[in-house]
C-alpha positions as a printed NumPy array, in Angstrom:
array([[-34.521,  -5.878,  42.615],
       [-35.703,  -7.698,  39.5  ],
       [-35.768,  -4.349,  37.673],
       [-32.139,  -3.662,  38.592],
       [-30.986,  -7.176,  37.433],
       [-32.922,  -6.876,  34.002],
       [-31.439,  -3.359,  33.398],
       [-28.   ,  -4.503,  34.176],
       [-28.35 ,  -7.567,  31.974],
       [-29.602,  -5.47 ,  29.14 ],
       [-26.624,  -3.006,  29.381],
       [-24.016,  -5.799,  29.517],
       [-25.529,  -7.772,  26.637],
       [-25.995,  -4.681,  24.551],
       [-22.385,  -3.483,  25.242],
       [-21.154,  -7.074,  24.469],
       [-23.066,  -7.235,  21.181],
       [-21.717,  -3.959,  19.991],
       [-18.135,  -4.807,  21.113],
       [-18.212,  -8.281,  19.362],
       [-19.674,  -6.905,  16.268],
       [-17.032,  -4.266,  16.02 ],
       [-14.235,  -6.743,  16.574],
       [-15.736,  -9.124,  14.028],
       [-16.125,  -6.519,  11.309],
       [-12.638,  -5.252,  11.809],
       [-11.014,  -8.71 ,  11.962],
       [-12.4  , -10.305,   8.83 ],
       [-10.239,  -9.243,   5.964],
       [-11.582,  -7.467,   2.879],
       [-10.147, -10.179,   0.613],
       [-12.065, -12.872,   2.547],
       [-15.246, -10.749,   2.226],
       [-14.824, -10.458,  -1.477],
       [-14.431, -14.22 ,  -1.658],
       [-17.564, -14.792,   0.367],
       [-19.448, -12.194,  -1.848],
       [-18.809, -14.452,  -4.844],
       [-21.599, -16.628,  -3.496],
       [-24.08 , -13.861,  -4.163],
       [-25.668, -14.379,  -0.829],
       [-27.455, -11.36 ,   0.699],
       [-25.441, -11.409,   4.062],
       [-22.198, -11.809,   2.186],
       [-22.983,  -8.888,  -0.265],
       [-24.083,  -6.837,   2.702],
       [-20.943,  -7.432,   4.454],
       [-18.908,  -6.476,   1.471],
       [-20.731,  -3.127,   1.174],
       [-19.961,  -2.492,   4.879],
       [-16.205,  -3.509,   4.63 ],
       [-15.758,  -1.325,   1.653],
       [-17.079,   1.75 ,   3.496],
       [-16.352,   0.787,   7.134],
       [-16.216,   4.204,   8.704],
       [-19.97 ,   4.843,   9.056],
       [-20.882,   1.29 ,  10.359],
       [-18.16 ,   1.476,  12.977],
       [-19.165,   4.976,  14.031],
       [-22.723,   3.686,  14.423],
       [-21.563,   0.697,  16.619],
       [-19.431,   2.912,  18.771],
       [-22.437,   5.352,  19.285],
       [-24.599,   2.418,  20.414],
       [-21.791,   0.993,  22.53 ],
       [-21.443,   4.306,  24.393],
       [-25.254,   4.612,  24.841],
       [-25.279,   1.279,  26.599],
       [-22.162,   1.87 ,  28.651],
       [-22.673,   5.589,  29.748],
       [-26.466,   6.226,  29.578],
       [-27.219,   2.577,  30.691],
       [-24.803,   3.022,  33.633],
       [-26.501,   6.252,  34.735],
       [-29.943,   4.652,  34.379],
       [-28.811,   1.583,  36.376],
       [-27.155,   3.847,  39.021],
       [-30.544,   5.488,  39.611],
       [-32.297,   2.233,  40.072],
       [-29.528,   0.932,  42.328],
       [-29.635,   4.045,  44.518],
       [-33.341,   3.439,  45.143],
       [-33.114,  -0.275,  45.622],
       [-29.762,  -0.762,  47.498],
       [-29.376,   2.708,  49.071],
       [-26.36 ,   4.997,  49.215],
       [-24.329,   2.563,  51.378],
       [-24.226,  -0.159,  48.773],
       [-24.129,   2.085,  45.747],
       [-20.251,   2.428,  45.626],
       [-19.908,  -1.454,  45.849],
       [-22.486,  -1.89 ,  43.121],
       [-20.848,   0.577,  40.922],
       [-17.408,  -1.166,  41.141],
       [-19.064,  -4.624,  40.399],
       [-20.997,  -3.125,  37.393],
       [-17.816,  -1.651,  36.067],
       [-15.931,  -4.864,  36.35 ],
       [-18.864,  -6.78 ,  34.717],
       [-19.03 ,  -4.339,  31.873],
       [-15.224,  -4.452,  31.214],
       [-15.074,  -8.271,  31.338],
       [-18.556,  -9.131,  29.847],
       [-19.159,  -6.198,  27.588],
       [-15.661,  -5.619,  26.218],
       [-13.013,  -8.251,  26.74 ],
       [-14.795, -11.467,  26.265],
       [-17.071, -10.38 ,  23.355],
       [-14.095,  -8.847,  21.448],
       [-12.028, -11.898,  21.827],
       [-15.076, -14.12 ,  20.701],
       [-15.715, -11.639,  17.856],
       [-12.084, -11.858,  16.666],
       [-12.036, -15.697,  16.899],
       [-15.191, -16.133,  15.133],
       [-15.119, -13.123,  12.937],
       [-16.449, -14.688,   9.577],
       [-19.766, -16.164,  10.804],
       [-20.371, -13.366,  13.415],
       [-19.773, -10.638,  10.833],
       [-22.16 , -12.417,   8.352],
       [-24.836, -12.676,  11.126],
       [-24.571,  -9.081,  12.042],
       [-24.045,  -7.523,   8.608],
       [-27.739,  -6.739,   7.791],
       [-28.625,  -5.386,  11.241],
       [-25.616,  -3.21 ,  11.257],
       [-26.677,  -1.829,   7.829],
       [-30.188,  -0.98 ,   9.176],
       [-28.635,   0.738,  12.225],
       [-26.284,   2.668,  10.064],
       [-29.165,   3.922,   8.006],
       [-31.067,   4.727,  11.312],
       [-28.121,   6.778,  12.778],
       [-27.14 ,   8.302,   9.46 ],
       [-27.782,  11.965,  10.41 ],
       [-25.838,  11.71 ,  13.61 ],
       [-23.025,   9.852,  11.791],
       [-22.87 ,  12.48 ,   9.052],
       [-22.679,  15.223,  11.686],
       [-19.864,  13.442,  13.413],
       [-18.056,  13.085,  10.012],
       [-18.231,  16.76 ,   9.475],
       [-16.643,  17.411,  12.666],
       [-13.924,  14.816,  12.563],
       [-12.837,  14.956,   8.825],
       [-10.941,  18.206,   9.115],
       [ -8.935,  16.723,  12.026],
       [ -8.164,  13.189,  10.721],
       [ -8.623,  13.666,   6.903],
       [ -9.645,  10.805,   4.551],
       [ -7.334,   8.053,   3.441],
       [ -7.914,   5.3  ,   1.045],
       [ -5.749,   2.255,   1.614],
       [ -5.11 ,  -0.504,  -0.991],
       [ -6.659,  -3.863,  -0.261],
       [ -3.18 ,  -5.463,  -0.332],
       [  0.313,  -5.032,  -1.807],
       [  2.985,  -7.079,  -3.418],
       [  4.853,  -7.689,  -0.116],
       [  1.652,  -9.003,   1.468],
       [  0.897, -11.282,  -1.315],
       [  4.472, -12.775,  -1.244],
       [  4.186, -13.187,   2.545],
       [  0.833, -14.962,   2.136],
       [  2.392, -17.329,  -0.452],
       [  5.116, -18.244,   2.037],
       [  2.648, -18.682,   4.923],
       [  0.371, -20.71 ,   2.682],
       [  3.432, -23.105,   1.847],
       [  4.507, -23.333,   5.484],
       [  1.02 , -24.281,   6.435],
       [  0.566, -26.779,   3.683],
       [ -2.147, -24.876,   1.841],
       [ -0.245, -24.603,  -1.374],
       [  2.519, -26.695,  -2.872],
       [  6.199, -25.49 ,  -2.868],
       [  6.299, -25.107,  -6.709],
       [  3.134, -22.961,  -6.453],
       [  4.616, -20.71 ,  -3.879],
       [  7.765, -20.417,  -5.959],
       [  5.802, -19.55 ,  -9.023],
       [  3.921, -16.839,  -7.256],
       [  7.235, -15.351,  -5.951],
       [  8.636, -15.514,  -9.483],
       [  5.695, -13.597, -11.021],
       [  6.501, -10.454,  -9.329],
       [ 10.033, -10.696, -10.716],
       [  8.522,  -9.883, -14.235],
       [  7.824,  -6.275, -13.04 ],
       [ 11.331,  -5.914, -11.604],
       [ 13.28 ,  -7.215, -14.706],
       [ 13.834,  -5.578, -18.063],
       [ 14.686,  -6.983, -21.473],
       [ 18.45 ,  -6.27 , -20.8  ],
       [ 18.205,  -8.655, -17.794],
       [ 16.856, -11.607, -19.743],
       [ 18.192, -11.126, -23.229],
       [ 20.968, -13.059, -24.98 ],
       [ 23.792, -10.413, -25.616],
       [ 24.908,  -9.464, -29.117],
       [ 28.229, -11.289, -28.795],
       [ 26.274, -14.688, -28.742],
       [ 23.733, -13.723, -31.534],
       [ 23.55 , -16.158, -34.42 ],
       [ 22.997, -14.227, -37.677],
       [ 23.408, -14.693, -41.391],
       [ 24.206, -12.068, -44.12 ],
       [ 21.259, -11.497, -46.339],
       [ 23.394, -11.273, -49.566],
       [ 24.721, -14.743, -49.1  ],
       [ 23.169, -17.776, -50.833],
       [ 21.918, -20.919, -49.065],
       [ 24.854, -22.943, -50.26 ],
       [ 27.203, -20.349, -48.901],
       [ 25.553, -20.531, -45.42 ],
       [ 24.863, -24.223, -45.556],
       [ 27.134, -25.267, -42.636],
       [ 25.919, -22.517, -40.341],
       [ 22.287, -23.281, -40.967],
       [ 22.685, -26.983, -40.283],
       [ 24.799, -26.46 , -37.145],
       [ 22.639, -23.673, -35.732],
       [ 20.791, -24.64 , -32.518],
       [ 18.149, -21.777, -33.046],
       [ 14.849, -22.075, -34.907],
       [ 14.947, -18.469, -35.752],
       [ 18.151, -16.789, -37.141],
       [ 18.654, -13.122, -37.661],
       [ 19.56 , -11.652, -41.079],
       [ 21.905,  -8.664, -41.252],
       [ 22.987,  -6.237, -43.931],
       [ 26.436,  -4.841, -43.466],
       [ 26.793,  -5.207, -39.702],
       [ 25.025,  -6.637, -36.58 ],
       [ 23.558,  -3.227, -35.969],
       [ 21.731,  -3.333, -39.281],
       [ 19.295,  -6.286, -38.875],
       [ 16.905,  -6.566, -41.699],
       [ 14.733,  -9.312, -40.364],
       [ 14.842, -13.012, -39.372],
       [ 14.574, -16.472, -41.168],
       [ 13.124, -19.705, -39.925],
       [ 15.587, -22.569, -39.876],
       [ 13.011, -25.14 , -41.164],
       [ 12.348, -22.878, -44.201],
       [ 16.021, -22.625, -44.94 ],
       [ 16.331, -26.346, -44.764],
       [ 13.328, -26.919, -46.828],
       [ 14.63 , -24.681, -49.596],
       [ 17.983, -26.412, -49.545],
       [ 16.285, -29.88 , -49.841],
       [ 14.266, -28.444, -52.795],
       [ 17.544, -27.648, -54.538],
       [ 17.337, -23.845, -54.234],
       [ 21.054, -23.575, -53.098],
       [ 21.507, -20.366, -55.057],
       [ 18.534, -18.577, -53.351],
       [ 19.684, -15.587, -51.293],
       [ 19.024, -15.623, -47.539],
       [ 17.33 , -12.282, -47.887],
       [ 14.506, -13.763, -50.044],
       [ 13.252, -15.688, -46.986],
       [ 13.271, -12.81 , -44.723],
       [ 10.587, -12.189, -42.209],
       [  9.935,  -8.886, -40.301],
       [ 11.482,  -8.76 , -36.917],
       [ 10.292,  -6.681, -33.887],
       [ 12.598,  -4.212, -32.122],
       [ 12.163,  -3.344, -28.434],
       [ 14.186,  -1.025, -26.039],
       [ 16.403,  -2.751, -23.468],
       [ 14.328,  -0.931, -20.693],
       [ 11.082,  -2.552, -21.48 ],
       [  9.787,  -4.565, -18.504],
       [  9.6  ,  -8.349, -18.749],
       [  5.853,  -8.422, -17.978],
       [  5.188,  -5.771, -20.822],
       [  7.445,  -7.86 , -23.109],
       [  5.501, -10.893, -22.352],
       [  2.272,  -9.18 , -23.33 ],
       [  3.864,  -7.997, -26.457],
       [  4.743, -11.591, -27.484],
       [  1.244, -12.684, -26.774],
       [ -0.516,  -9.86 , -28.649],
       [  1.881, -10.101, -31.717],
       [  2.124, -13.9  , -31.763],
       [  5.818, -13.58 , -32.01 ],
       [  8.659, -15.405, -30.22 ],
       [ 11.674, -13.22 , -30.792],
       [ 12.506,  -9.479, -30.625],
       [ 15.751,  -7.587, -31.05 ],
       [ 16.764,  -5.504, -28.151],
       [ 18.135,  -2.021, -28.791],
       [ 20.201,   0.002, -26.468],
       [ 19.889,   3.738, -25.641],
       [ 21.823,   4.7  , -28.744],
       [ 19.885,   2.487, -31.162],
       [ 22.425,  -0.216, -31.467],
       [ 21.765,  -3.86 , -31.124],
       [ 22.116,  -4.985, -27.468],
       [ 20.915,  -8.545, -27.942],
       [ 17.858, -10.576, -28.63 ],
       [ 15.087, -11.726, -26.256],
       [ 12.784, -14.558, -26.85 ],
       [  9.516, -15.686, -25.345],
       [ 11.45 , -18.646, -23.742],
       [ 13.712, -16.057, -22.007],
       [ 10.751, -14.336, -20.423],
       [  9.008, -17.634, -19.451],
       [ 12.233, -18.815, -17.757],
       [ 11.69 , -16.01 , -15.118],
       [  8.555, -17.896, -14.093],
       [  9.612, -21.507, -14.595],
       [ 13.406, -21.391, -14.152],
       [ 15.847, -22.554, -16.904],
       [ 14.213, -24.306, -19.898],
       [ 16.714, -26.612, -21.639],
       [ 15.793, -28.828, -24.611],
       [ 17.674, -31.421, -26.675],
       [ 19.095, -28.721, -28.985],
       [ 20.56 , -26.493, -26.301],
       [ 24.416, -26.63 , -26.17 ],
       [ 24.665, -24.062, -23.497],
       [ 22.364, -23.888, -20.497],
       [ 22.89 , -20.237, -19.697],
       [ 24.223, -18.013, -22.61 ],
       [ 23.94 , -14.945, -20.436],
       [ 26.598, -16.297, -18.027],
       [ 28.923, -17.202, -20.982],
       [ 28.417, -13.755, -22.405],
       [ 29.358, -12.021, -19.108],
       [ 32.389, -14.27 , -18.731],
       [ 33.541, -13.348, -22.254],
       [ 33.021,  -9.638, -21.68 ],
       [ 35.104,  -9.956, -18.609],
       [ 37.969, -11.631, -20.461],
       [ 37.873,  -9.034, -23.204],
       [ 38.09 ,  -6.214, -20.617],
       [ 40.99 ,  -7.865, -18.883],
       [ 42.925,  -8.387, -22.221],
       [ 42.234,  -4.928, -23.703],
       [ 39.61 ,  -6.119, -26.094],
       [ 41.578,  -9.132, -27.432],
       [ 39.921, -12.634, -27.026],
       [ 42.153, -15.158, -25.205],
       [ 43.008, -18.221, -27.169],
       [ 41.17 , -21.474, -25.973]])
């Protein structure tokens, strides 16, 4: 009788250990495992290796679990037949089945999912050793099943999941509301283009290059921009840009007759289809703050600044020199008025 109890206990505990380990390994997320692996602890590094190639470890655990459940039950049945006799064998089989379902599957899987992180770390190295031990059998099973199920590589996460995690983190008080909002805005950079964030051409401030400082004095003084475009004969022929402080400095120094073009600086041109995240990288790499946006025909569609791109992340940025909070809105309203009036601007 003692032999029967010991055998039964071994089978249930073995099945429970396999079931709990399987649930723990599948429940702990790969992102969490990568975070744990940054500690460089052996158990965490082993767990990361297992999670990155989970198929063979899980196959090993399933094989062991079936050995305990099937072969163990057959072995216990033989002992029970000799100890209890045929009359009680059916009752014992029913009790054993219930015990394996409850103690070998349901309870350990529930606990493995609930305490997935510590349990997975505890079992990582034993699972790695067992995977190496069962490697020939696992490889054989892979050869048989691969043509049927194929091999798929899934990404660790995606944009929608990160957004959802940010919202959940805010709802649970893990991150602040402004942090959650910033995370949501970051993904907009990939969805918006220069055409979406630029100031349209009808609101561009520019100076003609052939004019002198004295001729443009009023426009320079009243301009709210630190960088002003310089054109030749039309807005579609931009030759560069000038800095307002350099213009004012030259005026103070008495260089009133100096042409605007003499203070010209190179200006960068970008297509209106360039994404905002790429545009931000361009500004960073070139250390520039303004670019001219060209449409599909090579005409000037507008200008975009570093501030325009950053506003996607931070919201509207308004300083003491801004006379209009949203130039894009004004431009759209003006275009609509022009369309309604056949191209003639309404009188204020």
